[in-house]
C-alpha positions as CSV (number, residue, x, y, z in Angstrom):
1,M,-96.8,-307.5,162.9
2,N,-94.8,-310.2,164.2
3,K,-92.9,-311.9,160.9
4,V,-92.0,-315.5,162.1
5,V,-89.4,-318.1,160.6
6,V,-89.0,-321.6,161.9
7,L,-86.1,-323.6,160.6
8,Q,-83.8,-326.2,161.8
9,S,-80.1,-325.1,162.7
10,N,-77.6,-325.4,160.2
11,Y,-73.9,-325.7,160.3
12,I,-72.3,-322.2,159.1
13,P,-75.2,-321.8,157.0
14,W,-75.1,-320.0,153.4
15,K,-76.1,-316.2,153.2
16,G,-79.9,-317.3,152.1
17,Y,-80.6,-318.8,155.7
18,F,-79.2,-315.4,157.2
19,D,-81.5,-313.5,154.8
20,L,-84.5,-315.2,156.3
21,I,-83.3,-314.4,159.6
22,H,-83.0,-310.5,158.8
23,D,-86.8,-311.0,157.0
24,A,-87.9,-312.1,160.6
25,D,-89.2,-310.3,163.6
26,T,-88.7,-314.0,165.4
27,F,-86.7,-316.5,164.1
28,I,-87.7,-320.0,166.1
29,F,-85.1,-322.8,165.6
30,Y,-86.8,-326.2,165.0
31,D,-84.1,-328.9,166.1
32,D,-86.5,-331.3,168.1
33,V,-87.3,-333.2,164.6
34,Q,-85.7,-335.7,163.0
35,Y,-82.1,-335.3,162.5
36,T,-81.2,-336.2,158.4
37,K,-77.5,-337.3,158.4
38,N,-75.1,-335.5,155.9
39,D,-77.6,-332.7,155.2
40,W,-77.0,-329.1,156.1
41,R,-77.3,-329.7,159.7
42,N,-73.9,-330.9,160.0
43,R,-72.1,-329.9,156.9
44,N,-71.7,-326.9,154.4
45,K,-69.1,-325.9,151.5
46,I,-66.1,-323.4,151.5
47,M,-64.3,-322.5,148.4
48,T,-61.0,-323.7,147.7
49,A,-58.5,-323.4,144.9
50,G,-60.0,-326.9,143.6
51,G,-63.9,-325.4,144.0
52,P,-66.3,-325.9,146.5
53,K,-65.2,-328.3,149.3
54,W,-67.5,-329.7,152.0
55,L,-66.7,-329.5,155.6
56,T,-68.3,-332.1,157.8
57,I,-68.6,-332.7,161.2
58,P,-68.6,-336.3,162.3
59,T,-72.1,-337.0,164.0
60,G,-72.2,-341.2,164.4
61,I,-74.1,-343.7,162.4
62,D,-77.4,-343.5,164.8
63,A,-80.1,-342.5,162.5
64,N,-82.8,-342.4,165.3
65,R,-82.0,-339.0,166.9
66,L,-83.6,-335.6,166.9
67,I,-81.4,-332.7,165.6
68,C,-81.0,-331.5,169.4
69,E,-80.0,-334.8,170.1
70,V,-76.8,-335.3,168.1
71,A,-74.0,-335.5,170.4
72,L,-70.4,-334.7,169.2
73,N,-68.1,-336.9,170.7
74,D,-64.7,-336.6,168.9
75,P,-63.8,-332.6,168.9
76,S,-60.9,-333.2,166.6
77,W,-63.0,-332.1,163.7
78,Q,-62.6,-328.5,165.0
79,N,-59.0,-327.9,164.6
80,K,-59.4,-329.9,161.5
81,H,-62.3,-327.7,159.9
82,W,-60.2,-324.1,161.4
83,E,-57.0,-325.0,159.6
84,T,-59.0,-326.1,156.3
85,I,-60.7,-322.5,156.5
86,R,-57.4,-320.8,157.8
87,Q,-55.8,-322.1,154.8
88,N,-58.5,-321.5,152.4
89,Y,-59.0,-317.8,153.1
90,R,-56.1,-316.3,154.9
91,K,-55.2,-314.0,151.8
92,T,-58.9,-312.7,151.7
93,P,-59.6,-309.3,152.1
94,A,-61.2,-309.9,155.9
95,F,-60.0,-312.9,157.1
96,A,-57.3,-311.2,159.7
97,H,-60.5,-308.7,160.9
98,F,-62.8,-311.9,162.0
99,R,-59.9,-314.3,162.6
100,P,-60.2,-314.0,166.3
101,F,-64.3,-314.3,166.2
102,F,-63.9,-317.9,164.6
103,E,-60.6,-318.8,166.2
104,D,-62.7,-318.4,169.6
105,I,-65.4,-320.4,168.2
106,Y,-63.5,-323.1,166.8
107,L,-60.4,-323.4,169.2
108,G,-61.9,-321.7,172.5
109,R,-63.8,-324.7,173.8
110,A,-65.0,-328.4,173.1
111,W,-68.4,-328.7,171.4
112,S,-70.3,-331.4,172.6
113,N,-73.8,-331.1,171.0
114,L,-74.6,-330.3,167.3
115,S,-77.3,-328.0,167.8
116,D,-75.7,-325.9,170.4
117,L,-72.9,-325.1,168.3
118,N,-75.1,-324.5,165.3
119,Q,-77.1,-321.9,167.1
120,H,-74.4,-320.5,168.9
121,M,-72.6,-319.7,166.0
122,I,-76.0,-318.5,163.7
123,Q,-77.0,-316.3,166.6
124,R,-73.4,-314.7,166.8
125,I,-72.9,-314.2,163.3
126,A,-76.3,-312.7,162.9
127,G,-75.8,-310.1,165.7
128,E,-72.3,-309.7,166.0
129,L,-71.0,-309.8,162.5
130,L,-74.0,-308.9,160.2
131,G,-76.0,-306.3,162.9
132,M,-79.3,-307.9,163.1
133,R,-81.8,-307.5,165.6
134,T,-83.9,-310.5,165.3
135,R,-84.9,-312.2,168.4
136,F,-84.3,-315.8,168.4
137,D,-86.1,-318.7,170.2
138,D,-86.2,-322.4,169.9
139,S,-89.2,-324.9,169.4
140,R,-88.3,-326.5,172.8
141,N,-90.0,-323.6,174.6
142,Y,-93.3,-324.8,173.4
143,E,-95.7,-327.3,173.9
144,L,-96.3,-328.9,170.7
145,S,-98.8,-331.1,169.4
146,G,-99.2,-332.9,165.7
147,Q,-96.8,-334.2,163.2
148,R,-95.0,-332.3,160.6
149,L,-97.4,-329.5,159.2
150,E,-99.6,-329.5,161.6
151,R,-96.9,-329.7,164.5
152,L,-95.3,-326.7,162.3
153,A,-98.8,-325.0,162.3
154,D,-99.3,-325.5,166.0
155,L,-95.8,-323.8,166.7
156,V,-96.5,-320.6,164.3
157,A,-99.7,-320.1,166.2
158,K,-98.5,-320.3,169.5
159,S,-95.3,-318.0,168.6
160,G,-97.9,-315.4,167.8
161,A,-96.9,-314.9,164.1
162,S,-99.1,-312.5,162.0
163,H,-96.8,-313.9,158.9
164,Y,-94.7,-317.1,158.5
165,I,-92.0,-316.4,156.1
166,S,-90.6,-320.3,154.5
167,G,-88.1,-321.2,152.0
168,P,-89.2,-322.4,148.8
169,A,-88.3,-326.1,149.4
170,A,-91.2,-326.3,152.0
171,K,-93.5,-325.8,149.0
172,A,-93.4,-330.0,148.8
173,Y,-95.4,-330.2,152.0
174,I,-96.9,-326.9,153.2
175,D,-100.4,-326.2,152.4
176,D,-101.5,-322.8,152.1
177,D,-104.8,-323.5,153.5
178,T,-103.5,-324.6,157.2
179,F,-101.8,-320.9,157.6
180,A,-105.0,-319.0,156.1
181,R,-107.5,-320.5,158.6
182,M,-105.3,-319.5,161.5
183,G,-105.1,-315.9,160.1
184,V,-101.2,-316.0,159.4
185,E,-99.9,-314.4,156.1
186,L,-97.6,-317.3,154.3
187,V,-94.8,-315.6,152.5
188,W,-92.6,-317.7,150.4
189,K,-88.7,-316.6,150.2
190,D,-87.2,-315.9,146.8
191,Y,-83.5,-316.4,146.8
192,A,-83.4,-314.9,143.4
193,G,-81.3,-311.8,142.5
194,Y,-78.1,-312.2,144.9
195,P,-75.2,-310.0,143.3
196,A,-71.8,-311.7,142.9
197,Y,-68.8,-310.4,144.6
198,R,-64.9,-310.8,144.2
199,Q,-64.8,-314.4,145.3
200,S,-61.1,-316.0,145.4
201,E,-62.1,-318.8,142.7
202,L,-64.0,-319.0,139.3
203,P,-66.4,-319.9,138.2
204,F,-68.8,-317.7,141.0
205,E,-70.6,-319.8,143.4
206,H,-73.6,-318.7,145.6
207,G,-74.1,-322.1,147.5
208,V,-71.5,-321.7,149.7
209,S,-71.3,-320.8,153.7
210,I,-71.5,-317.4,155.1
211,L,-68.1,-317.8,155.7
212,D,-67.0,-317.0,152.1
213,L,-69.1,-313.9,151.9
214,L,-68.0,-312.4,155.0
215,F,-64.1,-313.1,154.5
216,N,-64.2,-311.7,151.1
217,T,-66.4,-308.6,151.8
218,G,-66.2,-308.1,155.3
219,A,-68.3,-305.1,156.3
220,D,-69.9,-304.9,153.1
221,A,-71.9,-308.6,153.7
222,P,-75.0,-307.3,154.5
223,Q,-75.3,-305.3,151.0
224,Y,-74.5,-308.9,149.3
225,I,-77.5,-310.7,151.6
226,W,-80.5,-308.0,151.9
227,G,-78.8,-304.4,151.1
228,W,-79.0,-304.5,147.2
229,R,-82.5,-304.8,147.4
230,D,-82.9,-301.2,148.2
231,G,-82.1,-300.3,144.7
232,A,-78.6,-298.9,145.5
233,G,-77.0,-302.2,144.3
234,A,-73.9,-303.8,145.3
235,P,-70.9,-302.1,146.3
């Protein structure tokens, strides 16, 4: 069995993104597709005293680029983002524990490519902080043909998938029959039921970056992403 997820890399994505990674045997970054500005590729939300706040990486105005082609020409955003994160999470239970990890990412080097940054952060958070063993791959490692659904199906077939797991937003364009003809079982991810945890501000907000969960719950973070489904409930 080889359960595969194919997804564009996002900037410090929410817990549901990591739930998909956990479901997969192989997670394939799909960054050789059209970049959509001010989408999840270059921004996400954190909690602040004033409620959820966007952290947005400046990427310029060129709309005719693939995600993997997006250059980051001004590294000044890195210090700004880290300072905003630090100011808003410094009093959370696990901030001190995770601080060196994220300072290394934000302050340890200047990032020049959005895809490189996103993939690096996602893989390290998944493996080092959440303990996952999912194998990561990149769509650029495959020779693909077709457009949109046909290209995605070609990638899934060439990855050797037995199951293809997709987020619910893709129901707008994914045709179940395409995967059935390939002998691949299509599985729709359900994000419902995540337990709340003690967040620094109210009302509680699920749709924020994984940083919020990590800083507030520490080593218990996996329990709030997938562990609760075993029936034991959240801590």
